[in-house]
Each structure stands twice: as C-alpha cells, then as structure tokens.
C-alpha positions in Angstrom: 0.0 0.0 0.0 1.4 3.4 -1.0 2.5 5.6 1.9 2.3 9.4 1.7 4.2 12.3 3.2 3.1 16.0 3.2 5.7 18.7 3.0 4.9 22.4 3.3 7.3 24.7 1.5 8.4 21.6 -0.4 8.9 23.2 -3.7 12.4 24.7 -3.0 15.3 24.8 -0.5 15.3 22.5 2.5 11.7 21.3 1.8 12.5 20.2 -1.7 15.6 18.3 -0.5 13.5 16.6 2.2 10.9 15.7 -0.5 13.7 14.0 -2.5 14.7 11.9 0.5 11.1 10.9 1.1 10.6 10.0 -2.6 13.8 7.9 -2.6 12.3 5.8 0.2 9.1 5.2 -1.8 6.8 7.8 -0.2 4.2 9.5 -2.4 4.3 13.3 -1.9 1.8 16.0 -1.2 3.6 19.4 -1.6 2.0 22.6 -0.4 3.6 26.0 -1.3 2.6 29.4 -2.5 4.2 30.0 -5.9 2.5 28.0 -8.7 5.5 28.0 -11.0 7.8 26.6 -8.2 5.3 23.8 -7.5 5.1 22.9 -11.2 8.9 22.9 -11.5 9.3 20.8 -8.3 6.7 18.3 -9.4 8.3 17.9 -12.9 11.8 17.6 -11.4 10.8 15.0 -8.8 8.8 12.9 -11.3 11.9 13.0 -13.6 14.2 11.9 -10.8 11.9 9.1 -9.5 10.0 7.0 -12.0 6.5 6.3 -11.0 6.5 8.8 -8.2 3.0 10.1 -7.2 3.2 13.9 -6.5 0.1 16.0 -5.6 0.6 19.8 -5.3 -1.5 22.5 -3.8 -0.8 26.2 -4.3 -1.9 28.0 -1.1 -0.9 30.9 1.1 -0.2 29.1 4.4 -0.2 32.3 6.4 -4.0 32.4 6.1 -5.9 31.3 9.2 -8.0 28.9 7.3 -5.1 27.2 5.4 -4.4 24.3 7.8 -8.0 23.0 7.5 -7.8 23.4 3.7 -4.6 21.4 3.6 -5.9 18.7 5.9 -9.1 18.3 3.9 -7.2 18.3 0.6 -4.8 15.6 1.8 -7.7 13.5 3.1 -9.5 13.7 -0.2 -6.4 13.0 -2.3 -4.8 10.1 -0.4 -6.5 9.5 2.9 -3.9 8.8 5.5 -0.6 10.8 5.7 2.2 9.0 7.5 4.7 11.9 7.6 4.0 15.6 8.0 6.9 18.1 7.5 6.1 21.6 8.6 8.8 23.4 6.7 7.2 26.5 5.1 8.5 29.8 6.4 10.1 33.1 5.7 12.0 35.8 7.7 11.7 39.5 8.4 14.8 41.5 9.3 15.5 45.0 10.7 14.7 47.3 13.5 11.2 46.4 14.9 9.7 49.8 14.0 10.9 49.5 10.4 9.4 46.0 9.7 6.1 46.0 8.0 3.5 45.0 10.7 1.3 43.0 8.3 4.3 41.0 7.0 5.5 40.2 10.6 1.9 39.2 11.5 1.7 36.9 8.4 5.0 35.3 9.4 3.7 34.6 12.9 0.5 33.2 11.5 2.6 30.8 9.3 5.2 29.8 11.8 2.9 29.5 14.8 -0.8 29.3 14.1 -0.7 27.3 10.8 2.1 25.0 12.1 0.1 24.5 15.4 -3.2 23.7 13.6 -1.5 21.4 11.0 0.2 19.5 13.8 -3.0 19.2 15.8 -5.1 18.0 12.8 -2.6 15.4 11.5 -1.5 14.3 14.9 -5.0 13.3 15.9 -5.1 10.7 13.1 -1.5 9.5 13.7 -2.2 9.0 17.4 -5.4 7.0 16.7 -3.4 4.8 14.2 -0.4 4.7 16.6 2.0 5.5 13.8 3.5 8.5 12.1 6.2 11.2 12.2 6.0 15.0 12.4 9.0 17.2 11.6 8.7 20.8 12.6 11.4 23.2 11.3 12.6 25.5 14.0 16.0 27.2 14.0 19.1 27.9 16.1 17.6 31.4 16.5 15.2 29.7 18.9 17.9 29.4 21.5 18.4 33.1 22.3 16.9 36.6 21.6 17.9 37.9 18.2 18.2 41.6 17.8 16.9 42.7 14.3 15.6 39.1 13.7 13.4 39.4 16.8 10.0 38.1 15.6 11.4 35.3 13.5 13.5 34.0 16.4 10.6 34.2 18.8 8.3 32.3 16.4 10.9 29.6 16.0 11.2 29.4 19.8 7.5 28.5 19.9 8.1 25.7 17.3 11.1 24.4 19.4 9.2 24.4 22.7 5.9 23.2 21.3 7.5 20.3 19.5 9.6 19.1 22.4 6.6 19.2 24.7 4.5 17.1 22.4 7.3 14.6 21.8 7.5 14.1 25.6 3.7 13.7 25.9 3.6 11.1 23.2 6.4 9.0 24.8 4.6 9.3 28.2 1.4 8.0 26.5 3.3 5.0 25.1 2.6 6.2 21.5 4.7 5.1 18.6 4.2 8.6 17.0 7.2 10.9 17.1 7.6 14.6 16.8 11.0 16.1 15.8 12.0 19.8 16.1 14.8 20.6 13.6 17.0 23.6 14.4 19.3 24.5 11.5 22.0 27.1 11.6 22.0 29.6 8.7 21.4 27.8 5.3 22.9 29.1 2.1 21.6 28.7 -1.5 17.9 29.3 -0.6 15.5 32.2 -1.2 15.3 33.0 2.5 18.4 35.3 2.6 17.3 37.6 -0.2 13.6 37.6 0.7 14.4 38.6 4.3 16.6 41.4 3.2 19.7 39.8 4.7 22.1 39.8 1.7 24.6 42.1 3.4 24.5 40.6 6.9 27.2 38.4 8.5 24.6 35.6 9.0 25.3 33.7 5.9 29.1 34.2 5.8 30.5 32.3 8.8 31.5 28.8 9.9 28.0 27.8 10.9 26.4 28.0 7.4 25.1 24.7 5.9 23.6 23.7 2.6 19.9 22.7 2.2 21.1 19.2 1.3 23.0 18.7 4.5 20.2 20.1 6.7 17.6 17.9 4.9 19.8 14.8 5.4 20.5 15.3 9.1 16.8 16.3 9.7 15.5 13.2 7.9 17.8 10.8 9.6 16.9 12.3 13.0 13.2 12.1 12.3 13.5 8.5 11.3 15.4 7.8 14.5 12.6 9.4 16.5 14.8 12.2 17.9 12.9 15.0 19.7 15.5 17.6 18.6 17.9 17.7 15.6 20.6 20.4 15.2 22.1 19.7 11.7 25.8 19.9 11.2 28.8 18.5 13.1 29.7 21.4 15.3 26.8 23.6 16.4 25.1 21.3 18.9 27.9 21.0 21.5 28.8 24.7 21.1 25.2 25.8 21.5 24.9 23.7 24.7 28.0 25.2 26.1 27.2 28.8 25.2 23.6 28.8 26.5 24.7 26.9 29.6 27.7 28.9 30.6 27.5 32.5 29.2 25.4 35.3 30.6 22.3 36.1 28.5 23.5 39.7 27.8 26.7 38.4 26.2 24.7 35.8 24.1 22.5 38.5 22.8 25.5 40.6 21.8 27.0 37.6 20.0 23.7 37.1 18.2 23.7 40.7 17.2 27.2 40.4 15.7 26.1 37.7 13.3 23.0 39.6 12.4 24.6 43.0 11.7 24.9 44.4 8.2 28.4 44.6 6.6 
C-alpha cells in the first residue's frame, strides 16, 4: 500500500531536499507551497528523478488562518492517511522592529505559529489514533536566544522548538509510537530565504555555521527516522550551543547574536 508524506514549502530549498529523500524511500508526496511556478517545477523535477512517483501539489498561502484545514481536507481527499508531516514552510523579516512591516510580521507569525500548530493538531489526531506517524517541525538555532533585528522570526521559532519538544514528551509518556521532531538548523545558504528577508549584506550567511539545504535535509530526515525530539544539523553547532547557552550570561549571548545579524 502506498504511503504518503506531506511537505509544506516543499517546492524549494530544504523542503525540496526533504521531498527528494522521502521519494527515494518510496513515499508519495503532497507538496504545499505558495508559488504556482515553483510547484510545477518541483513536481516535474521530482517525477523525472523518481520514475512512477506520485506527486500531488497545492498552491496555497499558508499564512491564512483557514489554510491548515484546507490542507488537511485536501490531503484526506487525495490520499486519505498521511504517514509523515513536514512543517517546513517559512520566511523571515529583518530589521529594527519599528521598520518592519506590521502585516508582514503578523503573516509570518500566522505561518510559523498558528498554521504549524493547527496542522500539527489536525494530522497528529489521526496519527495518534493509528499509533504510527512522524511529524517534523522546522525551527532554527535562532530559537535558543533573543535575536536583535531578527526578533520576531527568532521568537516564532522558539515557539516551534518548545511546542514540538513538549508534544514529543507527551507522546512518549502515553506510550505512543508517533514521534515529533524539532529541527533547528544554523543559517542555510543557497535558498530564497536570505534575499527575501533582506539579509544579503549581513554576517549571518558568511560564517563557519552555514550549511547547505542538502546537509540540513539529510540530518533532519535521519533524526526524524530515528525518533529524535531535537535535531541540530551539522557536526559542530550542537555541542557549542549547549556550552554557550549553559555557561555564558544572557546579555553576552544577545550581543553575540547581534554580531552575526549585523549588516556589513
């Protein structure tokens, strides 16, 4: 019987690389993203790479408050049960808080927090009833500390990080086989995020922490399969993050975050 995975923001960047890994393991794909042309390109490319792959696409603005229910109903109509949910869709806003467009910031919060929350709740109910399934929620290393000039983005990812870990604990306590994984990547190059957020001239994407979408996707996918509650992609950041957040005063950590977020 064909198994299916649903990936939001699966038409480019990390989401597309995760879609490739899922397809390679035989999953049919449901991909939800906003740009029609990206979805068409992703579908064509995936079907060319993987003969016989079933790909369903839905063009939808996931920052809309009704979008989670639309996605859930669409998936149920198309394939019935979804074994894996990847909440990957997202974007960033950058700058002094008074200079950031209020509506854009609010849309980001709706996408990262409300839609992710509602999608997780909707699909988790079925997974829990069936006692099987995986949910991967994309957070960020920005979830670990306050981030001047990336303040709202970091705060939204902190919600994803805490929410996902709490659910992962609850599921284990209930004896469920369902697993929820929070993925916290460092900065990722070669995606649309940097330019869309207006961060082309920051230090963020020009330092030792930066990874490729392929590396993030692979580490995230392996961690999800292993049932890990938290995955921090890359070989170096996890022990360093633990040391910094555990030993250094918060004021210094904020200043360090500001250094990597400042404009050159």
